N, C-alpha and C positions, 0 to 999 in steps of 0.2 A: 504494500500500500504506500510506503514511503517513496518508493521509486516513481510511482504514479504522480505523487504530489511534486516531486522534483522535476519530472518531465513537464507537468503543467506550468509550474513556476518558470522553468526554463523557456517554455514556449511564450509565456507572457513577456518575459524580459527580452527575448529575441524579437518579438513583434514590436515591442516598445522601442527597442534600439533601431530596428528597421524603419519604423515610422519616423523617429527623430532624424535619422540620416536622410531619409527620403525627403522630408520637408526641407532640410537644409540644401540638399543638392537639386531636387526637382521642384521645390516650392515656387521658385521664380521662373520656371521653364515654360510657363505659358507664353505664347507668342503675342506680340503686339500686332494686331490685325488691322489697325487703323490706316496703314499705308498701302494696303492691298487693294487691287481693283475690285469693285463690287461692295466695298464697305459702306454701310449706311449709318448715318447719325440720327435718323428719324426715330421717333418713339411710337410704337415698338419698332425695333430695328428690322429691316428687311434686307439682310445680307445676301449677296449672290456670288456665285463662282468661287474663286479662291478665298475670299473673305468668309464666305459661309463655311467652307471646309476648315478654315483656320479656327473659327469660333466653335465648330463642332468638336475639333480636337481639344480645345481648351476645356470644354464642358466634360469631355471624357476623362481628362486628366484630373479634374476636380472630383469627379465621381469615383475614380479609383482611390483617391486619398480618403474619401468619405467611407468607402467600403472597407479600407484597411483599418480605420478607426472603429468601425462596427465589429470587425473580427477581433480587435484588441479588447473591446468591451465584453464580447461573448467568452473569450478565453478567461478574462478576469472573473466573470460570473461563474464559470465552471470551477476555477480554482477556489473561489469563496465557498461554493456549495460543497465541494469535496472536503474542505477544511471543517466546515460546519458539521458535515456528516461524521467526521472523525471524533468530534467532541462528545 
């Protein structure tokens, strides 16, 4: 049972480190799409062509980081529930 806890804590720490490094390296990697052809400043924006593809890529990058945070929360919940079960 203790090996299971160590594995879960290791997974939590690993994901937390991965998230921290990812935010530092890739957090500012979203592209500035304002100088691409097809960029729209209207509200709501109606991007076309390359600007639309650029904005879609930025949204996917943000979604990936959000999913990583959710995975970290789930692993933390599993660790907590396992520890509570041991008490």
